[in-house]
Structure formats: C-alpha cells, structure tokens
C-alpha positions as CSV (number, residue, x, y, z in Angstrom):
1,X,72.2,38.9,165.2
2,X,74.3,41.6,166.9
3,X,77.5,40.2,165.2
4,X,75.8,40.4,161.8
5,X,74.7,43.9,162.5
6,X,78.2,44.9,163.6
7,X,79.8,43.5,160.4
8,X,77.2,45.3,158.3
9,X,78.1,48.6,159.9
10,X,81.8,48.1,159.2
11,X,81.1,47.3,155.6
12,X,78.9,50.4,155.4
13,X,81.7,52.6,156.8
14,X,84.2,51.1,154.4
15,X,81.8,51.7,151.5
16,X,81.1,55.3,152.6
17,X,84.8,55.9,152.8
18,X,85.4,54.6,149.3
19,X,82.6,56.7,148.0
20,X,84.0,59.9,149.7
21,X,87.5,59.0,148.4
22,X,86.2,58.6,144.9
23,X,84.3,61.9,145.0
24,X,87.5,63.7,146.2
25,X,89.6,62.0,143.5
26,X,87.1,63.1,140.8
27,X,87.1,66.6,142.1
28,X,90.9,66.7,142.1
29,X,91.1,65.4,138.5
30,X,88.5,68.0,137.4
31,X,90.2,70.9,139.2
32,X,93.8,70.0,138.3
33,X,93.7,71.2,134.7
34,X,92.1,74.4,135.8
35,X,94.8,75.2,138.4
36,X,97.6,74.4,135.9
37,X,96.0,76.1,132.9
38,X,98.2,78.9,131.4
39,X,96.6,82.3,130.8
40,X,95.5,82.9,127.3
41,X,97.4,85.2,124.8
42,X,95.1,86.1,121.8
43,X,96.8,87.3,118.7
44,X,96.5,87.1,114.9
45,X,98.4,86.5,111.7
46,X,97.7,86.8,108.1
47,X,95.4,84.0,106.7
48,X,98.1,83.4,104.1
49,X,100.8,82.6,106.8
50,X,99.0,80.8,109.6
51,X,102.2,78.7,110.1
52,X,104.5,81.5,109.0
53,X,107.2,83.6,110.5
54,X,105.0,85.9,112.6
55,X,103.2,82.8,114.0
56,X,106.6,81.6,115.2
57,X,107.5,84.9,116.7
58,X,104.2,85.0,118.6
59,X,104.8,81.4,119.9
60,X,108.2,82.5,121.2
61,X,106.6,85.5,123.0
62,X,103.8,83.4,124.4
63,X,106.3,80.7,125.7
64,X,108.4,83.4,127.4
65,X,105.3,85.0,129.0
66,X,104.2,81.6,130.1
67,X,101.0,81.9,128.2
68,X,99.0,79.8,125.8
69,X,98.8,81.2,122.3
70,X,95.5,81.4,120.5
71,X,95.7,82.7,116.9
72,X,92.9,84.3,114.8
73,X,93.8,84.6,111.1
74,X,92.9,88.1,109.9
75,X,94.2,90.6,107.2
76,X,96.5,93.3,108.5
77,X,93.9,96.0,108.6
78,X,91.5,93.9,110.6
79,X,94.3,92.9,113.0
80,X,95.0,96.6,113.8
81,X,91.3,97.2,114.5
82,X,91.1,94.1,116.6
83,X,94.1,95.1,118.6
84,X,92.7,98.6,119.4
85,X,89.4,97.2,120.4
86,X,90.8,94.5,122.7
87,X,89.7,91.6,120.6
88,X,93.3,90.5,120.4
89,X,96.0,91.2,123.0
90,X,99.2,91.6,121.0
91,X,100.5,92.1,117.4
92,X,103.9,91.8,115.8
93,X,105.0,93.4,112.5
94,X,104.1,97.0,113.4
95,X,106.0,100.1,112.3
96,X,105.8,103.3,114.3
97,X,105.0,106.3,112.1
98,X,105.4,109.0,114.8
99,X,106.1,109.5,118.6
100,X,102.4,110.5,119.2
101,X,100.8,107.9,121.4
102,X,97.4,106.5,120.1
103,X,95.5,103.4,121.0
104,X,98.5,101.2,120.1
105,X,101.3,100.8,122.6
106,X,104.7,100.0,121.1
107,X,106.9,97.7,123.2
108,X,110.6,98.7,123.1
109,X,113.0,97.7,121.8
110,X,112.0,96.8,118.2
111,X,112.6,93.1,117.6
112,X,113.9,93.3,114.0
113,X,114.7,95.8,111.2
114,X,113.6,95.1,107.6
115,X,113.8,96.8,104.2
116,X,110.8,97.1,101.9
117,X,111.3,95.8,98.4
118,X,109.6,96.8,95.0
119,X,108.6,94.0,92.7
120,X,107.8,94.1,89.0
121,X,107.3,91.9,86.1
122,X,110.6,90.6,84.7
123,X,110.2,92.4,81.4
124,X,109.6,95.7,83.2
125,X,112.6,95.2,85.6
126,X,114.5,98.2,84.3
127,X,111.6,100.6,84.0
128,X,111.8,101.4,87.7
129,X,115.3,102.9,88.1
130,X,114.7,105.7,90.5
131,X,112.1,107.0,93.0
132,X,110.6,109.4,90.4
133,X,109.6,106.5,88.2
134,X,107.0,105.5,90.8
135,X,105.0,108.7,89.9
136,X,104.3,107.0,86.5
137,X,103.2,103.8,88.0
138,X,100.3,102.1,89.9
139,X,101.6,100.5,93.0
140,X,100.2,97.7,95.1
141,X,100.4,98.3,98.9
142,X,98.9,96.7,102.0
143,X,96.0,98.4,103.7
144,X,97.1,100.5,106.7
145,X,100.7,99.5,106.2
146,X,103.5,102.1,106.6
147,X,106.5,102.1,104.4
148,X,109.6,104.4,104.2
149,X,109.3,108.2,104.8
150,X,109.6,109.5,101.3
151,X,107.2,107.0,100.0
152,X,104.6,107.7,102.7
153,X,104.8,111.4,102.2
154,X,104.5,111.4,98.4
155,X,100.8,112.3,98.1
156,X,100.5,112.0,94.3
157,X,101.4,108.3,94.0
158,X,98.7,106.0,92.5
159,X,98.2,103.3,95.1
160,X,95.9,100.3,95.2
161,X,95.5,98.9,98.7
162,X,94.8,95.2,99.3
163,X,94.8,92.8,102.2
164,X,97.3,90.3,101.2
165,X,100.5,89.6,99.3
166,X,98.8,87.1,97.0
167,X,96.4,89.8,95.9
168,X,99.3,92.0,95.0
169,X,100.9,89.2,93.0
170,X,97.5,88.5,91.2
171,X,97.0,92.2,90.4
172,X,100.6,92.5,89.0
173,X,100.2,89.3,86.9
174,X,96.8,90.7,85.5
175,X,98.5,94.0,84.6
176,X,96.2,96.0,87.0
177,X,99.3,97.4,88.8
178,X,102.9,98.1,87.6
179,X,104.7,97.2,90.8
180,X,104.1,96.3,94.4
181,X,106.0,96.8,97.6
182,X,106.5,94.1,100.3
183,X,109.1,92.4,102.4
184,X,111.6,90.6,100.3
185,X,112.1,87.9,102.9
186,X,108.4,86.8,102.7
187,X,107.7,87.6,99.0
188,X,110.4,85.5,97.4
189,X,109.4,82.2,99.1
190,X,105.8,82.8,98.0
191,X,106.8,83.5,94.5
192,X,108.7,80.3,94.4
193,X,105.8,78.3,95.8
194,X,103.6,79.8,93.0
195,X,106.3,79.1,90.4
196,X,106.4,82.8,89.6
197,X,109.9,83.6,90.7
198,X,111.0,83.8,87.1
199,X,108.2,86.1,86.1
200,X,108.2,88.6,89.0
201,X,111.5,90.1,90.1
202,X,113.0,92.9,92.2
203,X,113.1,96.2,90.3
204,X,116.4,98.1,89.8
205,X,115.3,100.8,92.2
206,X,115.1,99.9,95.8
207,X,114.7,102.0,99.0
208,X,117.8,101.9,101.2
209,X,116.2,102.5,104.6
210,X,115.8,99.7,107.1
211,X,112.8,100.1,109.4
212,X,112.3,98.8,113.0
213,X,109.3,96.6,113.7
214,X,107.6,96.3,117.1
215,X,105.5,94.1,119.3
216,X,102.3,96.1,120.1
217,X,99.6,96.0,122.6
218,X,96.7,98.3,123.7
219,X,95.3,99.5,127.0
220,X,92.6,96.8,126.6
221,X,95.1,94.0,126.3
222,X,95.6,91.5,129.2
223,X,99.3,92.3,128.8
224,X,98.9,96.0,129.6
225,X,99.7,95.5,133.3
226,X,102.6,93.3,132.2
227,X,104.2,95.6,129.7
228,X,107.4,95.9,131.7
229,X,107.8,92.2,131.8
230,X,106.9,92.0,128.1
231,X,109.5,94.6,127.3
232,X,112.1,92.6,129.1
233,X,111.1,89.4,127.2
234,X,111.5,91.3,123.8
235,X,114.8,92.9,124.8
236,X,116.3,89.6,125.9
237,X,115.1,87.6,122.9
238,X,116.5,90.3,120.6
239,X,119.8,90.6,122.3
240,X,120.5,86.9,122.4
241,X,119.4,86.4,118.8
242,X,116.3,84.3,119.2
243,X,114.2,86.3,116.7
244,X,117.0,86.3,114.2
245,X,117.5,82.5,114.6
246,X,113.8,82.0,114.0
247,X,113.8,84.1,110.8
248,X,117.0,82.4,109.6
249,X,115.6,78.8,110.2
250,X,112.2,79.8,108.7
251,X,113.7,80.9,105.4
252,X,116.4,78.2,105.2
C-alpha cells in the first residue's frame, strides 16, 4: 500500500509540473506579441489614393521610425484638422505659408519640391496664356491647400474649393469650372485611368515656381518627443534619394 501511495505522489508531482509548465508556456505565447509589438503611427491619405504615393512615403517613414503604420482615409481638409487635434500623428504633402508657428510643426528639411499645374479642356487649352487670364475664369482648388505666392495673394480670383482631384475633374467636364490646379505628377495618371487624358490637358500658362513639401506633426502627436529623430530620418531619406526613387517607381 505504501509503494502504491509513493507512485501516486510521483505521478501527481509530474502532473503538477506539466500543468505549471503549460501555464508558463501559454503566458509566454500571450505576452510575446505584446513585448515585440511596434508602436503605432497614425496617419492619413486621400480616399482616392489609399495605395498611392503618399501612402508609400508614409510607409517609408514608419519603417525608418520602427513603427507600425495605421492609415485613415480622409480628404485633405479633414486631415489637417485631425493632425491639429491629435487624431493622427503625422501628415505628408504640407506646404508652409509663413514662418509663424501654429499648431502644425514642420519637420525640416522638406522631402520634395513640386510645381502646381493648371488643367483645362483641350478646346480651351490656349485660352489660359498668362496669369491675368485667370481673372476671367472659375478655378477648382483643394480645400485648405496652398499654391504659389501670386495665386494665393490674388484676392479677386473666382475659386471653387473641393475635397478631391476627381471632383475637380468632374466639375471641369460639366463646365462648372474653367480650369483646375493640381500636381501634374498625380493628375496625369488619374486622367489616363479615366480615359480623359485626350480631353483634359495642361494649359499654355503654367507657374514656374517649385514649392517645398514637408512632413508635419503637432504637439499632440506621439512623435513630438521624437521630432529630432524624425528630422534625421527625413534628411537621410531625402539626401540618399529614397523619396525620389519611390516617386519615380510609383509613376513608372
């Protein structure tokens, strides 16, 4: 009887050890993803371009910052509001209008320089030959977007502000505007995808200025304490041509 009791005790000890080991293994499996999880970087792009160029720029930045990118599709104006309120942590595609600091913090250096382009219906291509012709036109612009200095300061221009490039295209095709201004690099691929590249073309007059675009955060961003590191990431990726390569491959 004593031998049988002794065997039972050993078996009980082995069983207890296995149970404890199993519990520890499960705990390690549960905790492991948490300890390895990357911090979250919240950002946003236009609903039209959820897989577009800006999304690729943002993924590059997230990778360099060792963060997981979480994108919320929003029109440009809503993105700016979301950035200022802390709903998102970072934006790309922002121009700086003045040196006065507001809720938006611009990360230096700029990651690229672009030129805005005027588009018109093909039959009206030669009606926009100089800046003064704009004063006789209704022009589609993006809500809250900044353009070049002379255009921004011309108070008597007739502007219709919308949220997206496709809205500008629709307004032009319906005759509700005479021209719209947007980036050439993103407009031409969209026109081709809509089979409108033969109907909507660049006007004769075009601004000559190239404008710097910045990565931006706010004081409410999780990146605010890391802005020095973020600036280094942007500078390095700009100097070694990573942003330029992404743009070139995207539009190839």
